[in-house]
N, C-alpha and C positions, 0 to 999 in steps of 0.2 A: 343617713341613708344617702348612698351616692346617686347622683342623678346621671344619666346616660349622656354621651357626648352630644352636642348641639349641633354637630356636623356628621351626621351618620353617613357610611359609605355602604353602597349596594353594590355588591361583588358577587360575580359568577365565576366558579373555578371549572376548568374543563380537564377531562382526562382521568385515567383510574389513579395513577401515581399520585398526581398533585392532590387530588381529593382524599385519598387515604392518608397522606402527610398531614393535610389540614385538620381531619378528623382527629388524628392521633395527637396533634399539637394542641387540641381543645378549642379549636376555633367554633363558634356558635353558628353550626349548619342549620338552616331552617329546613331544607328538603334536598333529597337527590333525586335526580330523574335518570333512569337506565333504559336505554334502548332495549324493546322487547326480543329482538332476534339475536342478541350478542351474549353468549356464554364462554367464559373462559376462566382460567385459573386466577388472573387479575381480579376478575369480576366477583369471583366466588369468595376471595379473600375480603374484597371490599364490603359485600354484603354482610359477611359474618361481623366485621368490625362495626358497621351501622346498626346491627341487630345487637351487638353487645353494647354500644354506647347509647341505644335507644333513640336513634336518628331516623326520622321518617324517609322512606324511599318508596317510589313506585315505578313500574314497568309502564313504559309509553311506546307509542309509535314512532317510525323513523321521522314522520313529517315534524314531529318535536323539535328535530334537529336541522331542519332546512335552512334555518336562518342563520345558523352557524357554521357554514360551511369552511369559513376560513380559518377555524380553530381546529386544533388536533383533540376533538373531543372524545374519540374512542367510543363513542355511544354512551358517554356518562357526562352528566354536568350537576354541580352543587350550587345551590344558593346560599350564600352567607347571609344570616340574619343582620340587619342594621342596627339592632339593640343587643343589649346582654341580658339575658333572662335572669330574674330574681328568683330565690328560694323562699318559699313559702314560710317554712319553719323558722327561718331567721327573720322573717319579717313579723311573725307573730310573737317571737321572742323580745324583738326590737319595741314593738308595741306594748308589751307587758312591763318590760322594763322602764318604759317612758310613762307608765300609768295611762295610756291611751285607751279610750274604747274604740277599737278599730273599726272600719269600714271598708269591707271587700266587695268587689263585684264580680261575680262568676258568670261568664258566657257560655252556654251550652249549645254548641253547634251553629255558632253565628258565622255562616262563610262569606257574606257579601262585605267586600273590603272597604266600601265607603260607609256602609252602616257601622262597620267596626271602627273606623277612623273617627267617625262623628261621636260614638259612645265613647272613647278614649278622651276626645276633647273635652266632653261634658263631665265625664268622669273627674278628669284632672281639675277642672274648674269648681267642682263641687267638693272636693277635699277627700276622694276616695283614696284609701292607702295602697292598694293594688288591685290589679284586674287578672283574674284567674281564666285561662283558656286551655281546652284539651290539646294535645300534641297532635291530634288526628281529627279531621273534620271541622278546622277552624279556619278564620280568614287568615291568608299569608300576611306578614307583616312586610310590605311591599312599599314601594315608592308611592302608590296611590294613598296606602293606608296613611303614610307619614304626612303626605299633603292634606288629607281629609281630616287628620287629627290636628292640623294647624300647628304641627310640632310637639304636642302634647305627649307623643310617645318617647319623647326625650327625658320628659319630666315625672313619669309615673312608672312604678314597678308593674312589670308584666310577668307573671308566672305561668310558665307552661308545664302542665302536669300531664302523666301518662293514664293516670286513673283519677276521673272527676269524682267517682263514688267515694274512693278511699280519702281523697282531699276533703270532701265534705264531711265525712266521718271524723276525720281528725280535727277539723275545725269545730265541730260540734263538741267534742270531747274536750276542745280548749276553750269551751266557755262562750261560742259564738252562737247567736240564734240564726237559723238558716231561713231566709224568707224567699218564696218562690212567687215570681210574677206570672200569673195564669187566669185567663179567661173563665176558668172552671171555679175558681174560688168564690166564697160567700162574702168575704170581708173587702172592703174598699181599702186603698193604700193609706187614706189619711186616719183610718181606724187603728193602725198598726203603730207600735212604739218602736222608733229607731234610734233610742238614746243609749242603748247597751250595745255591746260587740256585735256587729251585724255582717252577714254575707248576704247579699241580695243577689238571685239567680233570674237571668234572663235567657230565653230560648230563642230558637229561629222561628221566624214569622210564620213560616208554613206548617212546622211540626210542633213548635212550642218546646218546652222542657221534657226531656225523656223520663218515661214512667219510673225508672228507678231513682233517679235523682229527685223528681217530684216527691216520692214517698219517703225521702230523707228530710223533707223539708219540716221544720217547726211549724211555720204556718205559710198560708197561700193568701196572696192579696192580688186585687185586680183594680184597673183604672176605670172610672165611670164613663160610659159611653152614651150620649144622649141622642146622637144622629143616627142616620141609618148605617153608616160604616161600622163594621163590628170590631175593629182593631186599628191600634195606631201603627205607625212605623216603629221598628224596635227601638231605634236611637231617640226617637221623640219619647217613647214610653220610659226609657231609662232617664231622661231628663226630668220627666214629670216625677219619677220615684226619688231619684237621687236629691232633687231639691226639695221634697219634703223631709228627706233625711236631715239635709243641711238647715231647714227651718227648725225643725225640733232640737236640732243640737245647739244651734246659736241660741234659742229662747229657752232651752230646755223645758219645752213644754210638751208634754205627753197628751195625746189626744183622749177625750172623753170616749170610753168604749160604749157604743149602743148595745143594750140588752135584747 
């Protein structure tokens, strides 16, 4: 599996035509911003292409473009992703061919860039094979994310998917256990077994894992909280769970289940 370039370039493209050409050329466009009040044939054609390619775009106010007055932006700008996204199906095939019990981390609606970067850093250190994120409602892979990850975004596969539920179903059918981290769980994280192919799901700190995804989980786990605070920062929670996975996989010690 190839690593990403260790010198990512953060690029913004301005103007309808250059963005359309970049999209058609297969550039990894993270998202496109289109000014609210602009409507013309070129914009219509661009939006059709974005929809066809499954690229995220949003209408924004004119204020978003005030800082780029020196550019001929035509009310449109595109952010090029500093990394190349990986394909989840290829990674699963690769892991099976290698005879490896894969470990995936699925981040459901985690939008804070610094939390995202910190999670990526921990995941890379703990040997996670890939991180799965939704293409909408997820933290942007920005320079802040790259810095917070301490460069780990260069060395771990990131899969961006359009339908998280479909992806979970595919992984389940491929033999992965789906483990959701949630405060409503009855089982503690150290009572679960992580030695088989596993997908760990973490949700946003305020809303948690969405109901549909939670219902697809093979099992639910939680972290013991002995103090007055009811939850951990999501990046800290990720570290606790992932290092329990690593401990089990290194020692091949499955925890004793409490009856």
